[in-house]
N, C-alpha and C positions, 0 to 999 in steps of 0.2 A: 471761152465757154467750153470748147471741145475738150480742153485739158481737164477742166473741172468734171465734166461728164465721164471722162475716162477714168479719173481717180475714184469717182463714186462707184462705177461699175466694178473696178478692181477690188474695192473694199467689200462690196456685196459678195463677190466671188470668194474672197478669203473667208468671210463669215459663213458662207454656205458650206465651204469645205470643212471648216471647223465644226460646224453643226453635225455634218455627216460623220466625222471622226468621233465625236462624243457619243453619238447614238450607237455606233458599232461596237464600242468597248463592252457595254453590258451584255450585248448579244452573245459574246464569246464565253461569258461566265458559266451558263448552264452546261456547255460542252465539257468544261473541266470538272464540274460538280457531279455529273451523271454517274460515273463509276463509283463514287462514294455512296450514292443512294442504293446501288445494286448489291453491294457487298453483303448486307444482312440477309438478303433473299436466299443465300446458300444454306442457312441453318435449317429451315423446314425440310429441305431436300434430304438431309441426313435422317430426320425423324421419320419421314415417309419410307425410308429404306429398312427400318426396323421390322423384323418378322412378326406377323400377327399370330396370336395363339390359335390353336386348332381345337374345336370342341368335339369331344368323343362321348357319345351317349350310350351307356351300357345298362341293360336290364339285369336284375339279380334278385335272388331270394334274399330275405333280410338277414338270415343267419346261416352260415358264416360269410356268405359271398359278399353281401353289401359291406359288411364290416371289414373284410379283407381289402375291398376296393378303397374304402376310406383310408386305409393304412398307406396305400401307394399314391394317393392324391398329391402330396407334396412333391414326390420325386417326379411325377409326370408334369406338374406345373413348372418345374425347373427346365423341362424340355419343351415348354410352350404348348403343353397339352392340357386343356381344361376338361376334367372328367366330370360328367354329369351322370349320376347314378339314379336309376328308376327302379323302385322296389316292386316286386310282384309276389303274390301269395299262392300262385298255382303254377303248373308246369306246361300250360298251353299258351297263354297270352304272351310270354316272353319270346316264344318262337314265331308266333304270328306277327308280332310287332317287329321282329327282326326281318322277317320275310318282306313285309310291306314298306320297309325303310324307316320306320319310326325310330328304330334302334340301329346303332352301328355294330353292336355285338351284344351277346348276353353271357351270363355266367351263373349256371345253376344245375347243369345236367352233365351226365356222362355220355360217352359215345353210343352205347347200345340204345339208350333212350332216344338220342338224336336220330339214329338210323331208323328206329321204329316210327318216329314222328315224320320223318321225310317220306317213308314208304306209305304212311296213312294219309298224308296231306299233300303229296306231290310237290313238296318243297325241296330246295337244294342247298341246305345249310351244312357247313363243314366245320371241323375243329381247326382252330388257329394255334392250339397248344394245350398240353396237359398241365394242370395247376396243382390239384391236390386230390387225395383219396379220403373218402369218409366211410369208415367201417359200418356195415349194415348190422343192426343189432335187434335183439328181442328185449322188450321192456315191459314192466308191469308196475302198477301202484300198490298191488296187494299180494303178489306172489314173490317170495324171497328167493326161490330156486326152482329150476325147471323140474326137479325131482318132486316138488310139492304140487305140481299141476294136477288138478282133479280130473277124473274121468268126465268127458262131455264138456270140458272147459271151452270157452270161445277164444279163437285166435284170429286177430284182425291183421290183414296184410294190405299193401297197396294193390290197386287193380289195373294199372297200366302194364302193357306187355313186358317191358324189360324189368321193371321193379317187382312185378308179380313173380316172374321167373326167379329173380334173385332171392326173394323172400321164401319161396317154396324150397329152393336149394338149401337155404339156411335151416329151414325146419327139418328137412331130411338130414342135414349134417348133424343135427341135435337129436335125431331118432324120433321125432314127433310125428312124421308122416313117411310114407314110402312112395317114391316116384318111379316111373318106368325106367328100366335099365338103359343107361346111356343118356339120361336127361342131362342137358347142359345149357349154358348160356346161348350157344350158337343155334340150338334148335328151339329153345323156348318151351315153357310149360305153363299150363293154367290150372285152375281148380279142377277142371274136367279131366285132367291127366293124373290126378292123385289116385294111386293104386290102393292105398290103405291110409285113411285119415286117423286110424286108431281111436275112433270114437270122438275125436275132437270136432268142434264146429268151426271150420275155417271159413272166414268171411272176407271178401275183397271189396274195398271201398277206395274212393279217391284218395291219393297219397296225402294231400294236405289235411284231410279230415281224420286221419288215423289217430293223432295225439288227442284230439278233443273227444273222439268216441271212446278211447281208452280211459280218459279221465272220468267219463260218465258211465262207464260199463259196470256190470255187476262184478262183485268180488270174485277173484280167481281168474280174471281175463288177462291175457297177454297180447302183445302186439309187436309186429315187425315194422320198424319205423325208419324211414330215410333219415340219415343223421342230421341233415340241416333242420328238419322238423323236430327231431329229438332234442337238438340243442335249443330250439325255440321253446320247447315245452319244459325246459329245465333239466333234461337228462344229459349225461355225459357217458363216454364209453365205460367208465368205471361203474356206472349204474346198470349196465346191460347184464341180463341173465346169460346171454351168449352173443358172440359176434362172429361174423364169417371169417373163415380162415384166409388170411391175406398172404400166406406163404407162397401161394402160386401166382396166377396171373391176375388176381382180383384187383390189385392196386393199379395195374395198367388198364385192365378192361373197364373198370368202373371209376377211373380218375375223372374228376370234374374238369370241364374244359371251358375255354373261351370259344364260343361259337360265333361264326360270321356267315355272311352270304358268300357263296363260292366266288372266288376271284378277289375277295378283300383280304385274304390271308397275308398278302405282302404289303399292305398299307403300312407306312412307317409308324403311325400312331397305334395300330393294332399290335405290331411287333414290340413296340415300346411298352404297351400294357402287359403283354405276356411276360416280357423280360422282367418288368418291375415286380410282378406277382411271384415269379420264380426265384427272385433274388433275396429271399429270406422273409417275405411277408408272412408265410405260414408259421415259421418258427416264432416270429414276433407275436402273432396272434395266439399261438399255443401258450407262450410265456405269460401273456396277459390274461388269458381265460381258462387255461387248463383243458382246452377242448379235446386235444388228442387227435386232431386230424393229421394226415400224413402228406407232406409236401412232395411233389414230383419235380425232379430236375431234368 
């Protein structure tokens, strides 16, 4: 009997060990399969490393500034810069929006206007680069030449400090008024400084209103118009009765700029915007429109 019991126990022990061995084999399988499951996880890591695009919001006058910005959109997109253009119809809101952070930059003004705005509003906006120069001109719907201008005719000019000075200097250049000796951009002049208006009725109004007032004015009226508004009203430099003499410092003094908050001049996306606009956008725009603006390199 003892031998039989011993044989039974031995058989049970062998079965028990076999059972343990059979259950251990599957347990090892996941350990060998785990690395295979982890391999695909590396692909998303490469996608996450791709650079994200940077959005650059720029305020601009519709013509020609917004149109020039549209021309450089593709080049900026290739550099990962998404250009968002916000169009303004006046000369105040683009600067207030830039100051409060709504815009990253704006493109509509020249440095004398920007300096005047800063002085009047306590802002600290600066130029990030010169882009183009727009000749200031005298236009009319009914006068063919300045020599035909009648006594007592109305002359409409912009009323803001820098552009009023520029308009009055142009009128003096053409012999229509007399200003104090030494009148210049640096010192500024207003209607009150006119020494002799030669009988003409010189009126200063908001710059963006000049073209519409000219369109509805009595026959024989002329106007000095900022060129972006002149373009918007259908005028070109070839339609001007006179334009300012650009042989001196006018192109540099009145070059339209990319304006930013002080300290943002060095931002890579701002520098890329300036470079793109200076790299032939003005020439392309002139070829497409015949506008006749002057690019600044």
